[in-house]
C-alpha positions as CSV (number, residue, x, y, z in Angstrom):
1,M,-65.8,-23.2,-34.6
2,L,-62.8,-22.0,-32.5
3,T,-59.6,-23.9,-32.4
4,A,-58.2,-24.8,-29.0
5,R,-55.7,-22.0,-29.2
6,S,-58.3,-19.4,-30.3
7,A,-60.7,-20.5,-27.5
8,Q,-57.9,-20.1,-24.9
9,K,-57.2,-16.6,-26.1
10,R,-60.9,-15.8,-26.0
11,E,-61.0,-16.9,-22.3
12,Q,-57.9,-14.9,-21.5
13,I,-59.6,-11.8,-23.0
14,L,-62.8,-12.4,-21.1
15,K,-61.0,-12.9,-17.8
16,A,-58.9,-9.8,-18.3
17,A,-61.8,-7.7,-19.4
18,T,-64.0,-8.8,-16.5
19,D,-61.4,-8.0,-14.0
20,L,-60.7,-4.6,-15.5
21,F,-64.4,-3.7,-15.9
22,C,-65.0,-4.5,-12.3
23,E,-61.8,-2.7,-11.1
24,Q,-62.1,0.4,-13.3
25,G,-65.5,0.5,-14.9
26,Y,-66.5,0.7,-18.5
27,G,-63.9,3.5,-19.3
28,I,-61.1,1.0,-19.5
29,S,-59.4,0.9,-22.9
30,M,-59.2,-2.1,-25.3
31,E,-55.5,-1.6,-25.3
32,A,-55.4,-2.1,-21.5
33,I,-57.6,-5.3,-21.8
34,A,-55.2,-6.6,-24.5
35,L,-52.2,-6.0,-22.3
36,R,-53.8,-7.7,-19.3
37,A,-54.8,-10.6,-21.4
38,Q,-51.3,-10.9,-23.0
39,V,-52.7,-10.7,-26.5
40,S,-52.6,-8.1,-29.2
41,K,-55.3,-5.5,-29.6
42,Q,-56.0,-7.0,-33.0
43,T,-56.7,-10.4,-31.3
44,V,-59.2,-8.7,-29.0
45,Y,-61.1,-7.2,-31.9
46,S,-61.0,-10.5,-33.8
47,H,-63.1,-12.0,-31.0
48,F,-65.2,-9.0,-30.0
49,K,-66.0,-6.3,-32.6
50,T,-66.7,-3.6,-30.1
51,K,-66.1,-2.8,-26.4
52,D,-69.9,-2.9,-25.9
53,E,-70.0,-6.5,-27.2
54,L,-67.1,-7.5,-24.9
55,F,-68.7,-5.8,-21.9
56,D,-72.0,-7.4,-22.5
57,T,-70.4,-10.9,-22.8
58,C,-68.5,-10.4,-19.6
59,I,-71.6,-9.4,-17.6
60,R,-73.7,-12.3,-19.1
61,D,-71.0,-14.8,-18.2
62,K,-70.7,-13.5,-14.7
63,C,-74.4,-13.5,-14.1
64,T,-74.6,-17.2,-15.3
65,A,-71.6,-18.1,-13.1
66,N,-73.1,-16.5,-10.0
67,Q,-76.3,-18.7,-10.2
68,L,-76.7,-21.2,-7.5
69,D,-76.1,-24.7,-8.8
70,I,-78.9,-26.3,-6.8
71,C,-82.4,-27.9,-7.3
72,L,-84.7,-27.5,-4.3
73,L,-87.3,-29.8,-5.8
74,D,-85.0,-32.8,-5.6
75,D,-84.3,-32.3,-1.8
76,P,-86.3,-34.9,0.3
77,R,-85.5,-33.3,3.7
78,E,-87.9,-31.3,5.8
79,P,-88.6,-27.7,4.5
80,E,-86.8,-26.1,7.4
81,Q,-83.6,-27.9,6.6
82,V,-83.9,-27.3,2.9
83,L,-84.6,-23.6,3.2
84,E,-82.0,-23.0,5.9
85,D,-79.3,-24.6,3.8
86,F,-80.4,-22.8,0.7
87,A,-80.5,-19.4,2.6
88,W,-77.0,-19.9,3.8
89,R,-75.6,-20.8,0.3
90,F,-77.6,-17.9,-1.2
91,Q,-76.3,-15.3,1.2
92,N,-72.7,-16.5,0.8
93,M,-73.1,-16.3,-2.9
94,L,-74.3,-12.8,-2.7
95,L,-71.4,-11.9,-0.4
96,S,-68.8,-13.3,-2.8
97,D,-66.5,-10.8,-4.5
98,E,-67.7,-12.0,-7.9
99,A,-71.3,-11.4,-7.1
100,L,-70.6,-8.0,-5.5
101,N,-68.5,-6.8,-8.4
102,T,-71.0,-8.0,-11.0
103,Y,-73.8,-6.2,-9.3
104,K,-71.8,-3.0,-8.8
105,T,-70.6,-3.0,-12.4
106,A,-74.1,-3.5,-13.8
107,V,-75.4,-0.6,-11.5
108,R,-72.6,1.7,-12.5
109,Q,-73.3,1.2,-16.2
110,S,-77.1,1.3,-15.9
111,D,-77.4,4.7,-17.5
112,T,-75.3,3.9,-20.6
113,H,-76.1,0.2,-20.8
114,P,-79.7,-0.2,-19.4
115,D,-80.1,-3.6,-21.1
116,L,-77.4,-5.0,-18.7
117,A,-79.8,-4.6,-15.8
118,K,-82.2,-6.9,-17.6
119,V,-79.4,-9.4,-18.2
120,Y,-78.5,-9.3,-14.5
121,L,-82.1,-9.7,-13.4
122,N,-82.9,-12.5,-15.8
123,A,-79.7,-14.5,-15.1
124,G,-79.6,-14.0,-11.4
125,P,-82.6,-12.8,-9.3
126,K,-85.3,-13.9,-11.8
127,N,-83.9,-17.4,-12.1
128,T,-83.5,-17.9,-8.4
129,T,-86.9,-16.5,-7.6
130,E,-88.5,-18.9,-10.0
131,M,-86.6,-21.8,-8.5
132,V,-87.7,-21.0,-5.0
133,A,-91.3,-20.4,-6.2
134,A,-91.4,-23.9,-7.7
135,Y,-90.3,-25.4,-4.4
136,L,-93.0,-23.5,-2.5
137,E,-95.6,-24.6,-5.0
138,Q,-94.5,-28.2,-4.2
139,L,-95.1,-27.5,-0.5
140,V,-98.5,-26.1,-1.3
141,V,-99.4,-29.3,-3.1
142,K,-98.2,-31.3,-0.2
143,G,-100.6,-29.3,2.1
144,L,-97.7,-27.8,4.1
145,L,-98.3,-24.2,3.0
146,K,-101.5,-22.2,2.4
147,E,-103.5,-23.3,-0.5
148,N,-104.0,-19.8,-2.0
149,L,-100.4,-18.8,-1.6
150,N,-98.9,-16.6,-4.3
151,C,-95.7,-18.5,-4.6
152,G,-93.9,-15.9,-6.8
153,D,-94.5,-13.1,-4.2
154,A,-93.6,-15.4,-1.3
155,A,-90.4,-16.5,-3.0
156,M,-89.4,-12.8,-3.4
157,Q,-90.2,-12.1,0.2
158,F,-88.1,-15.1,1.3
159,L,-85.1,-14.1,-0.9
160,L,-85.1,-10.5,0.4
161,M,-85.2,-11.8,3.9
162,C,-82.1,-13.9,3.1
163,H,-80.1,-10.8,2.2
164,G,-80.1,-9.7,5.8
165,R,-77.9,-7.0,7.3
166,A,-74.8,-8.8,5.9
167,V,-75.7,-8.3,2.2
168,Y,-77.4,-4.9,2.7
169,W,-74.3,-3.5,4.3
170,A,-71.8,-5.2,2.0
171,Y,-73.5,-3.8,-1.1
172,L,-72.8,-0.4,0.4
173,G,-69.2,-1.2,1.0
174,Q,-69.6,-1.7,4.7
175,Q,-69.0,-4.6,7.1
176,T,-71.5,-5.6,9.8
177,E,-68.9,-7.5,11.9
178,E,-71.4,-10.3,12.3
179,S,-70.0,-13.7,13.1
180,E,-70.8,-16.8,11.0
181,Q,-73.0,-18.1,13.8
182,E,-74.9,-14.8,14.1
183,R,-75.6,-14.9,10.3
184,K,-76.8,-18.5,10.5
185,Q,-79.0,-17.7,13.5
186,Y,-80.6,-14.8,11.6
187,L,-81.3,-17.0,8.6
188,K,-82.7,-19.8,10.8
189,S,-85.1,-17.4,12.4
190,S,-86.1,-16.0,9.0
191,V,-86.9,-19.4,7.7
192,S,-88.9,-20.2,10.8
193,M,-90.9,-17.0,10.6
194,F,-91.5,-17.5,6.9
195,L,-92.8,-21.0,7.2
196,Q,-94.9,-20.2,10.2
197,G,-96.4,-17.2,8.4
198,Y,-97.5,-19.3,5.4
199,K,-98.3,-22.5,7.2
200,S,-101.4,-24.4,6.1
201,S,-104.3,-24.3,8.5
202,N,-104.6,-28.0,8.0
203,G,-100.9,-28.7,8.9
């Protein structure tokens, strides 16, 4: 078990390494990480035996941190309100610097560290898709959506719609110049189209 001082140094190393990996890629040296963390190189190696281990830990931590802290199943409001609010929070999360940098870092290192793509998918997209699918299944049970709906596929369709131009452009390093209101209107219309498309014939 780490002492309070040792745990603090570990956090300093992780923060410094994450920042540098995102800024300069995997090629950054352990010496540079130690310098940014204000610890000795020996201290870095005492916590992380290799740069691979440190890089892997940084990506895993960021993927976990970028997850949406929300449970749609506990929201009693109408589906339109629930999904519109979720879509807004989801898109904003994807547009955050942390999410953008984590994604770009994972993609940049996909050839040399292919397992990181799986880490990213499992901690981010997979987890979020399963959460939305569970909510859609709840709506099916309530008779609001089609009885034979493939909720996993529908959840993926919905999440991709939520990316919109804003995220698509941002992940290519471009700005759409959309206003907040324009983004909200896009998401609102996406939710409406999605629910209408899968609406139960009995509803």
